[in-house]
N, C-alpha and C positions, 0 to 999 in steps of 0.2 A: 719220745717226741709227742706222741698222741696224748700222754698224760699231761704234758706241759700245756698243750693246746686246750685240753678240757679244763685245766685250771684257769687258763686265760678267759674262757667263756664264763666260768663261774664268777671270776673277779669282776668282769664287765657287767654281768647281770646284777651283781650286788651294788653296782654304782648308783642305781636309782634309789636304793633304800638305805645306803650307808650314811651315817651322820658324823662319823669320825672326821676330824679336821685333817688328820694325816692322809686319809684316803682322798679327801677332796683336793688336797694340795698336789696329788699325784695322778688324778684322774682327768682326762681330757676327752672332749666330745666334739664331733664336727658332723656337718651335713654336706652331702655332695650330690652332684649330678653329672651326667655325661651325655651331651647331645650328639647323636649319630657317630659316636666314637667308641662303640662297644660291639665287637664282632668276634667270630671264631668258627671253629669246626669241631663238632662233637666226635667222640671216638666211634669207630666202626664196630658194630656188633659182629662177632665172628660166628659163622655158621658153617661147620665142616660138611661140605657136600662133594662127593666124589664125582668128578666130571671127566669125561674122556674126550680128548681133542684128537679128532681123526687126522688132522693135518700133521701133527707132531708125534702122534702115537703115545702121548703122555696123559697120565691122570693128574689132575690138579684140584686144588680146593678153592672155592669162591667164597665170598663173604656177603653178608647182608648189607642193608642200607646205611648210609652215613649222611648226616645233614649239616649244612652251613647255617649259621645264625648271624643276625645283625639286628641291632637295637636302634629304634628311633629315639628313645630317651630312657635313661636309667636313673634311679634315685637310690641314695645310699646314706646310711648312718654309720659312723665309725666311733667306737668306744676304745679308749686306750688307757692303760694303767702302767706307770713307770715302776718297774720292779726295783731298779737301781739307778740312782742319780749320782754322777761324779762331777761335782761343781755345778755351775750354772748352765753349761752348754753341752752336756753329754749325758745321755740316759739310755738304758736298756728297757724295752717295754714289751708288753703283750697287748694284742689288739684283735678286734673282730670288726668286720664291715659287712653287715647284712645288706644285700642289694637286690632291688626289684626292678625289672625292666619291661618297657613296652617293646618286646623283642619278637622278631619274626623269624620263624624257622620253616624249613621245607615241609614239616609235618605238624605245624601248630603255631601257637602264639603264647607269649609271656615267658618270663624267666625269673628265677630267684637263685642267688648263690651267696655262699657264706665263707669268705676267706678268713682264716684264723692264723695268726702269725706272731712271730717274735721280731721286734724291730730295734734298730740302732738309730737313736735320735741325736742329731747334731745341730747346734746353733739355735736359731730362732724357733720357738715352739717346742724345744726339747724339754724345758722345764718352765715353771712360772717365774723364775728369777732371771732368765736370760736377758741380755742386753744386745744381742746380735741382731742385725737387720736381715740376715739371710739364714735359712735353716735347711737341713736335708734329712731325709729318712730313707733307710734301707730295710726292707721287710722281706722275710721269707717264711713260708708256711704251707698250709694245705687248704684247699678250697673245696667245698661241697656244692655241686652244680646241679640245677634242675631246669632243663630247657628241652621242650616247651612245657609250660604248665597246663595248657589246654591243647589237646591233640585234635587233629583234623580227621575227617572221614577217611582220607587216604591212609592215615596211620592205622586206623582200625582194620582196614581191608588188606593191609600189607602183611604178607606172611612173615617176612623177615623184618621185624621192627628195628628201627634205629634206636640207639641209646637215648634215653631222656633224662638220665641221672647218672652221675659219676663223680669221682673225686680226683683232684689233680694238684700236684705241687705248684707253687707260684713264687714269683719274686716281684716286688713292687718298689719303685723308686719315686720319691717325692721331693719337691722343692717348695719351701715355705718362704713367705715374704709378707710385708705390710702393704696394704693397698693405700690409695690416696686418702682414705678416711681413717687410716691407722688401725685397720682391722686385719687380723691374721688370716691369710689364705694359703692354700696349697694346691699345686698341680701334681697329680699322682698318676703314674703309668704302671699298670699291673699286667703282668704276662704270666698266664697259666699254661702248662705244657704237659702233654701225656696224660696218663691216668686212665683207668678203666681197663678191665681184662680184655676188652675187645680191640684194643689198639693193635694194628697189624702193620707190617712193612709197607712202604709206599709203592713197591713194585707189584702188589696184589691188586685185584680189581673186584668190584662188586658183581652181583649177578647181572646187572644191567650193562656191564662192561666199563663202568666208570673207574678211574684210578682211585685208590684209597690213599688219602693223605694222613699225615700225623695230626693228632688233635691238638688244638691250642685255643686260647682265649686272650683277647687284648681289650683292656679297658683304660681309657684316658679320662680321668675325673677331675673336677674342680671342687675342692673341699673348702667349706666355710666354717671356721672354728666358732664355737659357742662360748661366750663369757671369757674371752681371752683378750 
């Protein structure tokens, strides 16, 4: 799976320099943004500390900090290459969507993540030959996440640092359509889940006594296709 995703990144990187007509006929690019619709919870970093609870007589392990994140605005570019096209309305693709966000976290500011995936493209926007008015995309893959990019003073002074980078599987669903000016648009919902060796069960708590939740990320984006 990782080899396939690395191949996807290579193909998309070559998109800017490739002159072959066949490549151009199968390469798609779009720009996107997400206003206030990007948020999540980072994995909790695990710190084994033996604590004794005098009330229960039990020893237990606590965990370090975990942070919530939410974005005021995110910007994205998606490059897609169709590995296989079956007719006008069906394709299998590889894609990457580097995304940067004006993101706020409990221990800093800014975000960057890179979802790499394999997609099933149906109907409108699946190929350059399609005549469908509506299209759909189902993508699954792996995302590299870096949140926050700039850490605060609280982060530096905190003994148990929360995670600021991790990888997570994701699934994304997209709906494509023509707008009133006959330009191709897509509404895309990405859900990332788990990831990071520090993920812990939800019944554990941090040293501050806060419950640890499972990590996730949600991003609802509006994509604008270029030269389609």
